[in-house]
C-alpha positions in Angstrom: 6.8 45.5 20.2 6.4 42.5 22.5 2.9 42.0 21.3 3.5 42.7 18.2 6.2 39.6 18.0 3.5 37.8 20.2 0.9 37.7 17.7 2.9 37.0 15.2 4.1 34.2 16.9 0.0 32.5 17.1 -0.2 33.5 13.5 2.8 31.1 12.4 1.8 28.7 15.2 -2.1 28.2 13.4 -0.3 28.3 9.9 2.2 25.4 10.9 0.3 23.7 13.0 -3.3 24.1 11.7 -6.6 23.7 14.2 -8.0 21.2 16.4 -9.2 18.2 14.4 -12.6 17.2 14.4 -11.7 14.0 15.2 -8.6 11.5 16.0 -8.3 7.9 14.7 -6.1 5.1 16.1 -4.8 3.2 13.2 -2.7 -0.4 12.6 -0.2 -0.9 10.9 -0.5 -4.7 9.2 2.3 -4.5 7.5 2.6 -1.4 5.1 -1.1 -0.9 5.2 -3.6 1.8 7.1 -6.2 -0.4 9.1 -9.1 2.0 10.1 -12.3 1.6 12.1 -15.2 2.0 10.5 -19.2 1.2 10.6 -21.4 0.9 7.7 -25.1 1.6 8.8 -24.3 1.6 12.6 -22.9 -1.9 12.6 -19.8 -3.2 14.7 -16.4 -1.3 13.9 -14.9 -3.0 10.9 -11.3 -3.3 9.2 -10.8 -0.6 6.1 -7.6 -0.3 4.2 -7.2 3.4 4.4 -6.3 3.9 0.6 -5.6 7.5 -1.2 -5.9 5.2 -4.4 -9.3 3.7 -3.6 -11.7 5.9 -5.8 -14.6 4.3 -4.0 -15.7 3.3 -0.8 -16.2 -0.7 -0.9 -16.9 -3.3 1.2 -16.6 -7.5 1.1 -19.5 -9.4 -0.4 -19.2 -11.1 3.1 -20.1 -8.0 4.8 -23.2 -7.2 2.7 -24.7 -10.2 3.5 -23.5 -10.4 7.2 -25.3 -7.3 7.5 -28.3 -7.6 5.9 -27.7 -4.5 2.9 -29.3 -4.8 -0.4 -26.8 -4.4 -2.7 -27.7 -3.7 -6.9 -26.0 -5.4 -9.2 -23.8 -3.4 -11.9 -20.9 -3.9 -14.0 -17.7 -1.7 -13.4 -14.6 -1.5 -15.4 -12.1 -4.0 -16.4 -13.9 -6.0 -13.4 -14.4 -9.8 -13.5 -15.6 -10.1 -10.3 -19.4 -9.3 -9.4 -20.6 -5.6 -8.1 -23.2 -4.3 -6.2 -24.1 -0.9 -5.2 -25.5 -0.6 -1.9 -28.4 1.7 -1.2 -29.4 3.6 1.6 -26.2 3.7 3.9 -24.6 5.6 6.5 -21.0 5.6 7.3 -18.6 6.3 10.2 -15.5 6.3 11.0 -14.3 5.6 15.3 -17.9 7.4 15.2 -17.2 10.4 13.1 -20.4 10.2 10.7 -19.5 11.3 6.8 -21.6 13.1 4.6 -24.3 11.5 3.4 -24.0 11.1 -0.5 -21.2 8.6 0.1 -21.9 5.8 -2.4 -20.9 2.0 -0.4 -20.1 -0.5 -3.6 -19.2 -4.3 -2.3 -17.3 -7.0 -4.4 -15.5 -10.3 -3.3 -12.4 -8.8 -1.4 -10.5 -12.4 -0.8 -8.1 -11.9 -3.4 -6.6 -9.4 -0.9 -6.9 -11.3 2.4 -4.9 -14.1 0.8 -2.2 -11.9 -0.2 -2.4 -9.7 2.7 -2.9 -12.4 5.4 -5.9 -10.8 7.2 -9.3 -10.7 7.2 -10.9 -7.1 5.3 -13.9 -5.9 5.6 -14.0 -3.2 3.4 -11.5 -0.1 1.9 -12.1 3.6 1.7 -10.3 6.4 0.4 -11.7 9.3 -1.9 -14.9 9.4 -0.3 -12.8 10.7 2.8 -10.1 12.8 1.5 -13.4 14.9 -0.8 -14.7 16.1 2.6 -12.3 16.2 5.0 -8.2 16.8 4.8 -6.2 14.3 6.8 -3.1 14.2 8.8 -1.5 10.8 9.2 1.0 10.6 12.2 3.1 6.9 11.6 4.9 8.0 14.7 1.6 7.6 17.1 -0.5 5.7 14.4 -3.1 8.3 14.6 -5.0 10.1 11.7 -6.6 13.9 12.3 -9.4 14.7 10.4 -9.7 18.3 9.4 -12.3 20.4 7.2 -9.9 21.5 4.3 -7.5 23.9 4.7 -7.3 23.3 8.1 -5.2 21.0 8.8 -1.2 21.2 9.7 0.6 22.7 7.2 4.6 21.1 8.3 7.6 19.7 6.1 7.8 19.3 2.5 4.9 20.8 0.6 4.3 19.3 -2.4 1.5 20.4 -5.1 -0.7 17.8 -6.2 -3.1 17.3 -9.0 -6.1 14.8 -9.3 -6.0 11.5 -11.9 -9.1 9.4 -11.3 -9.6 10.8 -8.5 -5.4 9.6 -6.9 -3.1 12.2 -5.9 -0.1 12.7 -8.7 2.5 14.5 -7.7 5.9 15.3 -10.5 9.1 13.9 -9.8 12.3 12.6 -11.4 14.1 8.9 -11.0 17.7 8.0 -12.1 18.4 5.2 -13.1 20.8 2.8 -13.0 22.8 3.9 -15.9 23.0 7.1 -15.3 20.3 8.2 -17.4 18.1 10.7 -15.2 14.1 11.0 -16.7 11.1 13.5 -15.1 8.2 12.0 -14.5 4.8 11.8 -12.6 3.7 9.1 -9.5 0.3 8.4 -7.9 0.4 8.5 -4.5 -1.2 5.5 -3.2 -1.3 4.4 0.9 -2.8 1.2 0.1 -0.3 -0.2 -2.9 2.0 -2.1 -1.0 5.1 -0.9 -2.8 7.7 1.5 -2.6 8.4 2.8 -6.3 6.4 0.8 -9.4 6.9 2.2 -13.2 4.2 1.8 -15.4 4.5 0.0 -18.5 4.3 2.8 -21.1 6.8 4.3 -19.1 8.6 1.6 -18.8 8.7 0.8 -22.4 9.1 4.1 -23.3 12.9 4.4 -21.4 13.6 0.8 -21.1 13.6 0.8 -17.7 14.0 -3.0 -17.2 17.6 -3.5 -18.5 18.6 -0.3 -16.8 18.1 -1.3 -13.1 20.6 -3.8 -12.3 19.8 -6.8 -11.4 16.2 -8.0 -11.6 13.6 -10.7 -11.3 10.2 -11.5 -12.5 7.5 -13.6 -11.6 3.9 -13.2 -13.0 0.8 -10.9 -11.2 -2.5 -10.9 -11.6 -4.7 -7.6 -11.9 -8.4 -7.0 -11.6 -9.2 -9.6 -14.6 -7.4 -12.9 -14.6 -4.9 -11.8 -17.2 -1.5 -12.4 -15.7 1.6 -10.1 -16.7 4.9 -10.4 -15.4 6.1 -8.2 -12.7 9.6 -7.4 -12.5 11.5 -6.2 -9.2 15.0 -4.1 -9.9 16.6 -0.8 -8.2 17.2 2.7 -9.4 19.9 4.8 -7.9 17.3 7.3 -6.7 13.8 8.9 -6.8 13.4 12.6 -6.6 9.9 14.4 -5.1 10.0 18.0 -3.9 12.7 18.4 -1.8 13.1 14.7 -0.9 15.7 12.0 -2.4 16.0 8.8 -1.4 19.0 7.1 -2.8 19.7 3.4 -4.6 15.7 2.4 -3.7 14.4 -1.0 -5.0 11.5 -0.5 -7.4 8.7 -2.8 -9.3 8.1 -2.3 -13.2 5.0 -3.3 -14.1 4.1 -5.1 -18.5 0.2 -4.2 -17.1 -2.1 -4.0 -20.8 -4.8 -2.5 -18.8 -5.8 -1.1 -15.3 -3.9 1.6 -13.4 -0.2 0.5 -13.9 -1.1 0.4 -18.3 -2.4 4.3 -17.4 0.0 6.8 -20.5 -0.1 9.9 -18.6 1.4 8.6 -15.0 5.0 7.3 -15.0 4.3 5.2 -12.2 2.9 4.8 -8.3 4.8 5.4 -5.4 3.3 3.4 -2.7 3.4 2.7 1.1 7.2 1.5 1.9 8.0 5.0 1.2 5.0 7.5 1.9 5.0 5.3 5.4 8.4 7.0 6.3 6.9 10.7 6.8 3.8 11.7 9.1 2.0 13.6 6.4 -0.9 15.6 5.5 -3.2 15.1 2.4 -5.4 18.1 1.4 -7.2 17.8 -1.5 -9.1 21.4 -0.6 -5.5 23.2 -1.5 -4.6 19.5 -3.4 -1.3 19.6 -1.5 0.5 17.3 0.4 2.9 17.8 3.6 6.0 15.7 4.6 7.8 15.6 7.3 10.2 12.4 8.4 8.9 10.0 10.7 10.9 7.2 13.0 11.3 4.8 10.9 13.0 7.2 7.4 16.6 5.9 8.3 15.7 3.0 8.3 16.7 0.5 5.4 14.1 -0.6 2.5 13.8 -4.7 2.9 13.3 -6.7 -0.2 12.4 -10.6 -0.8 15.4 -12.3 0.6 14.5 -16.1 0.2 13.1 -16.1 -3.3 9.6 -17.2 -2.2 6.8 -15.1 -2.3 3.9 -16.5 0.3 -0.1 -16.4 0.3 -2.5 -17.5 2.5 -5.0 -21.0 1.0 -8.2 -20.5 -0.4 -9.8 -20.7 2.8 -7.4 -19.1 4.7 -6.4 -21.9 7.3 -2.9 -22.5 5.4 0.2 -20.4 4.5 1.1 -21.5 0.6 4.5 -21.4 -1.1 2.9 -19.2 -4.1 5.9 -18.3 -6.1 9.8 -19.8 -6.0 12.1 -17.6 -7.5 14.8 -19.0 -10.0 18.5 -18.2 -8.9 17.5 -18.3 -4.8 18.2 -19.6 -1.8 14.4 -21.0 -2.1 14.7 -22.8 -5.0 18.2 -24.2 -4.4 17.3 -25.8 -1.1 14.3 -27.4 -3.3 11.7 -25.4 -2.1 8.4 -25.9 -4.6 5.3 -23.9 -5.2 2.1 -25.0 -3.4 4.4 -26.4 -0.6 2.8 -25.3 2.4 4.9 -23.5 4.9 4.3 -25.6 8.6 6.6 -23.6 10.7 9.7 -20.5 10.6 12.0 -20.6 13.0 10.2 -22.6 15.0 6.9 -20.9 15.3 4.1 -22.4 14.0 1.6 -20.1 11.6 -1.0 -19.7 14.6 2.3 -17.9 16.2 3.3 -15.7 12.9 0.8 -13.7 10.8 1.6 -13.3 7.0 3.5 -9.9 7.3 5.5 -11.1 9.9 6.9 -13.9 7.9 7.0 -12.0 4.9 9.6 -9.4 7.0 12.0 -12.2 8.8 12.3 -13.4 5.2 13.4 -9.9 3.8 16.4 -9.6 6.9 19.6 -10.4 4.7 22.4 -12.5 6.1 20.1 -14.1 8.6 19.8 -17.7 8.7 15.8 -19.2 8.9 14.8 -22.3 9.5 11.2 -23.0 7.5 9.4 -26.6 7.9 7.6 -27.4 5.0 4.6 -29.7 3.8 6.3 -31.4 0.3 3.6 -33.8 -1.3 2.5 -34.9 2.1 5.9 -35.0 4.0 7.4 -32.5 6.3 10.6 -31.5 5.4 12.9 -28.8 7.3 15.4 -26.7 5.2 17.9 -24.1 6.2 18.3 -20.8 4.2 20.9 -17.8 4.0 18.9 -15.0 3.4 20.3 -12.9 0.3 19.3 -10.0 -1.8 17.4 -11.2 -5.3 18.2 -7.7 -6.7 21.4 -6.8 -5.4 
């Protein structure tokens, strides 16, 4: 009897925890983005975003040039920037050599670097996941790579389908007027959001007018066309056995691209997904979620009324947008002002992700020094949520 119990315990442990990984990869968490080390054709390690929403392995045009890679110009749907298909390449993630049939594309990633405030060399997602399952541990900041079906099966088990190579799960939301609606949602670790509603779904259920106090700002997609994007609240989001209440959300009015998808309701992004240590297995089309050490933390929202990004030369931090009826607009801060200091620290002492985090601390007072029209100006803001 003891032998039977012992055998059962081994079998249960194997089922729950999976086999030993092929390799373990450390990662950096920059803001809400997973940054891993990738080599192209035996290059020095490069900084790549790991994004479950990326159907291609992409490198920056500058990296293509610096590595002397040969690229053929190609056309991509709805893309205004130049794209190249790189010939004859190998890809290794922290020394782990990926499959030989991995195609690599290049394009200009400056718009991402300016927005995130970090030099990026590339993006990878589907090309890793279609061959291997991964276990992402945010507590230890490591990613384990397994053969399909060999990864840990711990936590809430949620099936998914693939839509344009991106995992999609079923869920439901309760809007602020208590309306409940079912939906399906892309899982995108590279999307720096909580939950964004796609424009067709938002229009169908009039989500903008059912999310309480909200504000809007213009955004650009892959084309140069600007559309409005709204920020608001919903009462809850449910997926699998997970229920997240009082959730700040975004609402898209995109007319093209993934946020105009009519089949999928929206995107669950990195601000939610990083609350879980998770297994993603394309072989079985299952995701497993375990709450990590940050799960109980409150979601932070814009409390300053400004959006910051780098200048085109990446040498300055600029006020990209100022929202109406906000602490920043009341203090006279204007678009294109240069942010010189925050709480006495220069922009060389604090990175853009840290700036954004500091400006989301509701109830705190912060001091900003901005260069406005060639003159420095010091302002004090008492931070308050723009959507409460």
